[in-house]
Backbone as ProteinMPNN parsed JSONL, in Angstrom:
{"seq_chain_A": "MSAWNFVIAVSLLSLVGCGGGSDLLPAEDYEKVEVVPLFFYEGSDQHIELQTVTGASNCRIAARAFAASKKVSRTKWTYVCFTTDGKHKIR", "coords_chain_A": {"N_chain_A": [[-70.417, 13.061, -28.75], [-72.746, 12.349, -30.814], [-73.843, 11.115, -34.082], [-75.7, 11.642, -35.771], [-75.556, 14.479, -34.291], [-73.553, 15.273, -35.039], [-74.002, 14.758, -38.122], [-75.335, 16.998, -38.538], [-74.447, 19.791, -37.249], [-72.581, 19.915, -39.319], [-73.75, 20.276, -41.629], [-75.132, 22.382, -40.7], [-72.735, 24.398, -40.693], [-71.686, 24.172, -42.958], [-74.164, 25.604, -44.779], [-73.632, 28.494, -43.004], [-71.679, 28.678, -42.986], [-68.36, 30.19, -41.655], [-67.881, 32.314, -40.065], [-67.168, 35.444, -37.9], [-68.921, 36.731, -36.833], [-72.337, 37.753, -34.513], [-74.355, 34.737, -35.77], [-77.192, 35.237, -34.463], [-80.549, 36.153, -33.8], [-81.865, 39.07, -33.095], [-83.699, 38.239, -30.164], [-86.495, 39.93, -30.065], [-87.17, 40.287, -32.339], [-87.939, 37.596, -33.832], [-90.598, 37.129, -34.76], [-90.625, 38.89, -36.532], [-89.14, 38.543, -38.892], [-88.797, 37.606, -42.321], [-88.33, 34.006, -42.351], [-86.863, 30.896, -43.583], [-87.369, 27.684, -43.063], [-85.388, 25.121, -42.833], [-85.454, 21.41, -43.374], [-84.602, 18.102, -41.678], [-84.139, 15.309, -41.669], [-83.814, 12.228, -39.461], [-80.35, 10.921, -39.277], [-79.453, 11.418, -42.075], [-77.676, 13.946, -44.244], [-78.765, 15.566, -45.488], [-80.606, 18.409, -46.411], [-83.916, 20.064, -46.38], [-86.049, 22.275, -47.917], [-88.684, 23.966, -46.883], [-91.53, 26.193, -47.533], [-91.373, 30.086, -47.63], [-92.058, 31.537, -44.537], [-93.602, 34.201, -42.416], [-91.879, 34.906, -39.114], [-90.938, 33.054, -35.867], [-92.478, 30.657, -35.045], [-94.267, 30.314, -36.947], [-92.186, 29.204, -38.391], [-91.924, 26.96, -36.989], [-94.062, 25.328, -36.667], [-94.672, 25.216, -39.557], [-92.411, 23.282, -40.035], [-93.352, 20.886, -37.928], [-95.972, 20.752, -39.817], [-94.836, 19.409, -42.085], [-93.581, 17.487, -40.508], [-95.501, 15.738, -40.232], [-97.155, 15.801, -42.582], [-95.705, 13.686, -43.61], [-95.613, 11.992, -42.38], [-93.678, 11.002, -39.971], [-91.676, 10.315, -36.984], [-91.7, 11.934, -34.33], [-88.935, 11.831, -32.983], [-87.447, 11.49, -34.811], [-86.478, 14.051, -36.684], [-85.16, 17.186, -37.621], [-85.095, 20.495, -37.2], [-84.087, 23.981, -38.402], [-83.891, 27.09, -38.499], [-83.393, 30.144, -40.784], [-83.266, 33.341, -41.579], [-84.446, 34.74, -44.455], [-82.437, 37.211, -45.568], [-80.53, 35.442, -45.411], [-78.688, 35.903, -43.028], [-78.991, 35.504, -40.404], [-79.646, 32.935, -38.228], [-82.394, 31.264, -36.378], [-83.043, 29.694, -33.25]], "CA_chain_A": [[-71.57, 13.718, -29.799], [-73.798, 11.71, -31.279], [-73.394, 10.882, -35.246], [-76.95, 12.506, -36.159], [-75.62, 15.705, -33.884], [-72.717, 15.924, -35.916], [-73.968, 15.34, -39.567], [-76.091, 18.294, -38.353], [-73.557, 20.422, -37.177], [-71.343, 19.879, -40.662], [-74.656, 19.904, -42.509], [-75.258, 24.103, -39.994], [-71.158, 25.204, -40.883], [-72.093, 24.298, -44.756], [-74.993, 26.691, -45.019], [-73.705, 29.473, -42.801], [-70.275, 29.298, -42.908], [-67.543, 30.874, -39.908], [-67.914, 34.052, -39.73], [-67.089, 35.852, -36.789], [-69.345, 37.631, -35.484], [-73.287, 36.693, -34.444], [-75.507, 35.151, -36.458], [-78.135, 35.041, -34.193], [-81.117, 37.04, -34.27], [-82.192, 39.754, -31.846], [-84.913, 37.542, -29.133], [-87.782, 40.556, -29.775], [-87.507, 40.105, -33.656], [-88.666, 36.631, -34.069], [-91.649, 37.011, -35.455], [-91.053, 40.148, -37.842], [-89.052, 38.703, -40.211], [-89.242, 36.156, -42.898], [-87.222, 32.973, -42.802], [-86.878, 29.588, -44.561], [-87.818, 26.574, -41.821], [-84.373, 23.713, -43.567], [-86.033, 20.358, -42.534], [-83.532, 17.527, -41.464], [-84.332, 13.887, -41.484], [-82.059, 11.925, -38.545], [-79.642, 10.084, -40.824], [-79.567, 12.546, -43.428], [-76.984, 14.641, -43.912], [-79.43, 16.814, -46.8], [-82.204, 19.32, -45.787], [-85.435, 19.461, -47.119], [-86.199, 23.304, -47.61], [-89.665, 24.321, -46.941], [-91.813, 27.705, -47.933], [-91.095, 31.123, -46.283], [-92.67, 32.307, -43.459], [-92.921, 35.23, -40.668], [-91.785, 34.334, -37.971], [-90.158, 31.63, -35.315], [-93.51, 30.724, -34.366], [-94.357, 29.525, -38.124], [-91.178, 28.377, -38.833], [-91.689, 26.068, -35.911], [-95.692, 25.253, -37.331], [-94.198, 24.885, -40.789], [-91.842, 21.91, -40.273], [-94.124, 20.013, -37.611], [-96.757, 20.143, -40.406], [-94.696, 18.784, -43.075], [-93.628, 16.328, -40.368], [-96.618, 14.992, -39.817], [-97.874, 14.875, -43.315], [-94.636, 12.206, -44.14], [-95.692, 10.63, -40.993], [-92.041, 11.129, -39.763], [-91.768, 10.195, -35.396], [-90.875, 13.621, -33.474], [-87.442, 11.68, -32.737], [-86.767, 11.42, -36.065], [-86.028, 14.899, -37.91], [-84.901, 18.324, -36.854], [-85.333, 22.01, -38.206], [-84.101, 25.13, -38.191], [-84.969, 28.469, -39.245], [-82.432, 31.119, -41.196], [-83.937, 34.448, -42.393], [-84.73, 34.809, -45.922], [-81.594, 37.397, -46.309], [-79.273, 34.43, -45.107], [-77.631, 36.483, -41.966], [-79.396, 35.096, -39.009], [-80.736, 31.835, -38.107], [-83.261, 30.719, -35.42], [-82.646, 28.185, -32.594]], "C_chain_A": [[-71.943, 12.863, -30.509], [-73.633, 11.687, -33.171], [-74.111, 12.046, -36.0], [-76.805, 13.826, -35.546], [-74.586, 15.999, -34.862], [-73.039, 16.327, -37.374], [-75.004, 16.602, -39.777], [-75.696, 19.674, -38.133], [-72.453, 20.413, -38.588], [-72.616, 20.467, -41.212], [-74.758, 22.126, -42.112], [-74.12, 24.338, -40.845], [-71.986, 24.979, -42.364], [-72.586, 25.284, -45.071], [-74.96, 28.055, -44.625], [-71.71, 29.622, -42.697], [-69.535, 29.374, -41.584], [-67.161, 31.656, -39.698], [-67.663, 34.856, -38.252], [-67.804, 36.248, -35.987], [-70.66, 36.619, -35.597], [-73.993, 36.238, -35.116], [-76.701, 34.774, -35.714], [-79.237, 36.312, -34.348], [-81.555, 37.847, -32.86], [-83.723, 38.686, -31.182], [-86.681, 38.871, -30.145], [-88.075, 40.817, -31.618], [-87.647, 38.788, -34.109], [-89.94, 36.028, -35.01], [-91.843, 38.049, -36.195], [-90.34, 39.404, -38.702], [-89.369, 37.315, -40.88], [-88.314, 35.149, -42.711], [-87.548, 31.486, -43.046], [-86.401, 28.251, -43.653], [-86.435, 25.526, -42.983], [-85.321, 22.78, -42.737], [-85.045, 18.784, -42.304], [-83.645, 16.103, -41.461], [-83.49, 13.086, -40.762], [-81.326, 10.708, -40.152], [-79.21, 10.496, -41.495], [-78.543, 13.384, -43.385], [-77.201, 15.979, -45.236], [-80.853, 17.124, -46.181], [-82.904, 19.481, -47.003], [-85.561, 22.021, -46.783], [-87.696, 23.682, -48.192], [-89.803, 25.824, -47.175], [-91.015, 28.274, -47.329], [-92.495, 30.947, -45.735], [-92.489, 33.185, -42.9], [-93.303, 34.643, -39.77], [-91.802, 32.804, -37.577], [-91.264, 30.927, -35.534], [-94.123, 29.229, -35.879], [-93.482, 28.707, -38.541], [-91.761, 26.875, -38.68], [-92.888, 24.852, -37.103], [-94.797, 24.503, -39.069], [-93.432, 23.445, -41.169], [-92.946, 21.269, -39.058], [-95.428, 19.361, -38.607], [-96.419, 19.473, -41.44], [-93.825, 17.338, -42.222], [-94.2, 15.232, -39.863], [-97.181, 14.33, -41.627], [-96.766, 14.121, -43.925], [-94.916, 11.833, -43.235], [-94.49, 9.995, -40.202], [-92.254, 11.611, -38.133], [-91.237, 11.557, -35.17], [-89.128, 13.328, -33.099], [-87.025, 11.512, -33.695], [-86.091, 12.173, -36.655], [-85.941, 16.406, -36.331], [-85.268, 19.748, -37.487], [-84.338, 23.159, -37.55], [-84.049, 26.206, -39.387], [-83.435, 29.654, -39.612], [-83.399, 32.183, -41.995], [-83.708, 34.209, -43.951], [-82.922, 35.717, -46.59], [-80.009, 36.527, -45.992], [-78.42, 34.661, -43.477], [-78.08, 35.809, -40.866], [-79.828, 33.957, -38.743], [-81.788, 31.853, -36.859], [-83.151, 30.055, -34.55], [-83.797, 28.113, -32.034]], "O_chain_A": [[-70.937, 12.46, -31.094], [-73.061, 12.738, -33.46], [-73.609, 12.998, -36.597], [-77.655, 14.629, -35.931], [-74.74, 17.012, -35.544], [-72.753, 17.39, -37.926], [-75.382, 17.066, -40.853], [-76.311, 20.627, -38.612], [-71.467, 21.147, -38.522], [-72.385, 21.676, -41.245], [-74.53, 22.984, -42.965], [-74.496, 24.535, -42.001], [-72.89, 25.747, -42.693], [-71.883, 26.114, -45.647], [-75.653, 28.903, -45.189], [-70.904, 30.504, -42.402], [-69.922, 28.788, -40.573], [-66.087, 31.87, -39.135], [-68.487, 34.42, -37.448], [-67.662, 36.259, -34.764], [-70.702, 35.516, -36.142], [-74.764, 37.112, -35.512], [-77.375, 33.914, -36.281], [-78.894, 37.343, -34.926], [-81.567, 37.31, -31.752], [-84.696, 38.531, -31.92], [-87.668, 38.368, -30.682], [-89.045, 41.436, -32.054], [-87.345, 38.855, -35.301], [-90.139, 34.994, -35.647], [-92.973, 38.324, -36.598], [-90.956, 39.485, -39.765], [-89.904, 36.315, -40.402], [-87.189, 35.558, -42.995], [-88.601, 31.021, -42.608], [-85.228, 27.884, -43.586], [-86.898, 25.308, -44.103], [-85.878, 23.139, -41.7], [-84.851, 18.418, -43.463], [-82.588, 15.758, -40.933], [-82.339, 13.04, -41.196], [-81.633, 10.164, -41.212], [-78.167, 9.923, -41.811], [-78.352, 13.728, -42.218], [-76.443, 16.825, -45.71], [-81.769, 16.456, -45.703], [-82.654, 19.187, -48.171], [-85.246, 22.731, -45.829], [-88.003, 23.738, -49.383], [-88.874, 26.63, -47.123], [-90.126, 27.775, -46.639], [-93.549, 30.483, -46.169], [-91.313, 33.413, -42.617], [-94.35, 34.071, -39.465], [-92.225, 31.812, -38.17], [-91.073, 30.306, -36.58], [-94.28, 28.008, -35.85], [-93.767, 27.608, -39.018], [-91.997, 25.996, -39.51], [-92.594, 23.988, -37.93], [-94.521, 23.33, -39.321], [-93.653, 22.711, -42.132], [-93.908, 21.1, -39.807], [-95.888, 18.222, -38.523], [-97.316, 18.836, -41.993], [-93.46, 16.355, -42.868], [-93.773, 14.217, -39.312], [-97.467, 13.18, -41.959], [-97.045, 13.886, -45.101], [-94.21, 10.843, -43.038], [-94.36, 8.813, -39.882], [-92.736, 12.695, -37.804], [-90.394, 12.117, -35.871], [-88.272, 14.203, -32.966], [-85.817, 11.29, -33.61], [-85.118, 11.724, -37.26], [-86.277, 16.576, -35.159], [-85.892, 19.683, -38.545], [-83.933, 23.156, -36.388], [-84.129, 26.164, -40.614], [-82.59, 29.887, -38.748], [-84.16, 31.842, -42.901], [-82.815, 33.519, -44.444], [-82.282, 35.287, -47.55], [-78.85, 36.855, -46.243], [-77.729, 33.808, -42.919], [-77.097, 35.449, -40.219], [-80.937, 33.937, -39.276], [-81.798, 32.993, -36.395], [-83.092, 28.996, -35.174], [-84.093, 27.13, -31.356]]}, "name": "protein", "num_of_chains": 1, "seq": "MSAWNFVIAVSLLSLVGCGGGSDLLPAEDYEKVEVVPLFFYEGSDQHIELQTVTGASNCRIAARAFAASKKVSRTKWTYVCFTTDGKHKIR"}
C-alpha cells in the first residue's frame, strides 16, 4: 500500500469509524440521496468538504469542478461521497 493510499484509508476510517454494518448505499439509491463530497489532495491527510449535492454523479461533478478550479492534475487528488445522514458512503 502506498503512503498516499494509507493516508486516505486512515482519513476515511476516522470519518466513518469501524462499525460492523455495511456502510455502502444500495446502488439503486445513488442518484436519490443528498451527499457531501470530500476532496483529498495527494499527500495530505486533510480533506475539504464541498457543497452538498444530490446524487453520486453530481458528487463526482462537484469534485472534478473543484479540482479544475484549483488547477489540480487528475492524478493529484481523489474524493469520496458520504450521505448527509453520515450512514453511507458511495464509492
